[in-house]
Every structure is written in structure tokens, then in C-alpha cells.
C-alpha positions in Angstrom: 69.7 -237.4 -41.9 67.8 -235.6 -39.1 65.9 -232.8 -40.7 67.3 -229.3 -40.0 65.4 -227.5 -37.9 64.3 -224.6 -40.3 62.3 -227.6 -42.2 60.2 -227.2 -39.4 59.6 -223.6 -39.0 58.6 -223.6 -42.8 56.1 -225.9 -42.6 54.6 -224.5 -39.4 54.1 -221.7 -41.4 52.1 -223.5 -44.0 49.9 -224.9 -42.2 49.6 -221.9 -39.6 48.5 -219.6 -42.7 46.4 -223.0 -43.7 44.8 -223.0 -40.8 44.0 -219.1 -40.7 46.4 -218.7 -37.6 47.8 -215.5 -38.8 49.5 -214.8 -34.7 51.5 -218.3 -35.8 52.6 -216.7 -38.9 53.8 -213.4 -37.3 55.9 -215.1 -34.6 57.4 -217.2 -37.2 58.1 -214.0 -40.1 61.0 -211.1 -39.1 59.2 -207.9 -38.4 61.1 -206.2 -40.7 60.4 -209.6 -43.5 60.6 -208.3 -47.4 58.3 -210.4 -49.6 59.4 -210.6 -53.3 56.5 -211.2 -55.7 57.4 -211.1 -59.6 55.6 -210.8 -62.6 53.3 -208.0 -63.8 50.0 -208.5 -62.2 47.9 -206.5 -59.6 49.9 -208.3 -57.3 53.8 -207.8 -58.3 55.8 -206.2 -55.9 58.1 -206.1 -52.8 56.2 -205.7 -49.7 58.8 -204.8 -46.7 57.9 -205.5 -43.5 54.6 -207.7 -41.8 51.9 -205.0 -42.3 52.9 -204.4 -46.1 53.2 -208.5 -46.7 49.9 -209.4 -44.1 48.1 -206.4 -46.8 49.0 -208.5 -49.9 47.8 -211.8 -48.5 45.0 -210.2 -47.8 44.3 -209.2 -51.1 45.5 -212.3 -53.1 42.1 -213.8 -50.9 40.0 -211.3 -51.8 41.5 -212.2 -55.6 40.7 -215.3 -54.7 37.4 -215.2 -52.6 39.6 -217.1 -50.2 39.9 -220.2 -52.4 43.8 -220.1 -52.2 45.6 -223.3 -51.1 49.2 -224.7 -50.9 49.8 -228.4 -51.3 53.7 -229.3 -50.3 55.7 -231.7 -52.3 59.5 -231.1 -50.3 60.8 -228.8 -48.0 64.7 -228.3 -48.3 66.4 -226.0 -45.5 69.7 -224.9 -43.6 70.8 -222.6 -41.7 70.7 -219.7 -43.7 68.6 -220.6 -46.4 64.7 -223.2 -47.3 63.3 -223.7 -50.2 59.6 -225.3 -50.2 58.3 -227.1 -53.7 54.8 -226.6 -53.8 51.5 -226.5 -55.7 49.1 -223.4 -55.0 45.7 -223.8 -56.4 42.9 -220.7 -56.6 39.5 -219.7 -58.2 38.4 -216.6 -59.3 34.7 -215.4 -59.3 34.7 -215.3 -62.7 35.5 -219.3 -63.2 39.0 -219.0 -63.8 41.0 -221.8 -62.2 44.5 -221.8 -61.7 46.8 -225.1 -60.4 50.7 -224.1 -60.6 54.0 -225.8 -59.4 55.9 -223.0 -57.2 59.1 -223.2 -55.6 59.6 -220.7 -52.7 62.6 -219.6 -51.8 63.1 -218.8 -48.1 66.2 -216.6 -46.1 66.2 -217.7 -42.4 67.6 -215.8 -39.8 67.1 -217.4 -36.1 64.6 -219.7 -37.1 62.5 -216.8 -38.6 62.0 -216.2 -42.2 63.8 -212.7 -43.1 63.1 -212.7 -47.1 61.1 -214.7 -49.1 60.5 -214.8 -53.2 57.9 -216.7 -54.9 59.0 -218.7 -58.8 55.6 -219.7 -61.0 56.0 -222.1 -63.3 54.2 -220.3 -66.1 54.7 -216.6 -65.1 52.1 -214.9 -67.8 49.2 -217.1 -66.6 50.2 -216.8 -62.8 49.8 -212.8 -64.3 47.0 -213.6 -66.3 45.0 -215.1 -63.2 45.8 -212.3 -60.8 45.5 -209.5 -63.1 
């Protein structure tokens, strides 16, 4: 069975993020993208529009000193939805580290991400790390 085109779009986004190509990342998101981050940490909340989402990503990079990495295990997608099974790895300046499985869920329209949710393996541990 052939891979759905949205699998490629999602993978392109992760690759662009990893290489710091935020212009490419931006081209893969709808201008009014909504980004949902659960939990109680300083990063938790809903971010609306590309500017707010890039602000969130900048704050995450700041908190982790740019050490945040994502290892993709699998990406599944159809015309409207996608899911990525990933491991998130990051470190803090105080020596704390995090390695955690997550599921990222996407709503897509015309190959662009319109909405995103992250679900962590251990929300409490994630909240403590990003506190």
C-alpha cells in the first residue's frame, strides 16, 4: 500500500524543525494553526496562529538550551488526520533530562497542519521538567 501524502508532509515538518528550517515549517502549517499543549507546566496552553506557536517553540528551546530532539517511530495519516509516535529527548541547565514517548495528533487540510495536540507518556514528569 502506498504511503499517504500527509505522512510525507508531517515527516517534512519534523525534518525541517530538526534542521532549524522554520520557513519550511511555516509553509507546512495553516496561518491560523492551533497548538494544544496539555498539563500544568509553564508551556501548557493553547497557542493560536503561527506567531504564538513559534513563540511556544522558542520558549521550549530556551528552557532546554536547544537540546530538544525528536526521534520518530512511526507516522500514520489520512486526508484529515495524522499521528506521530515519537520519543522526545531534552536536557535542562540544572542537569535534569527527559526522555519520554509521546503521541502527536494532527488535523490537516490541503496538506497543512491546522491543529496539533501532544500527549505525553507521563504528564506529571513532563510538567516537572518544564516547570
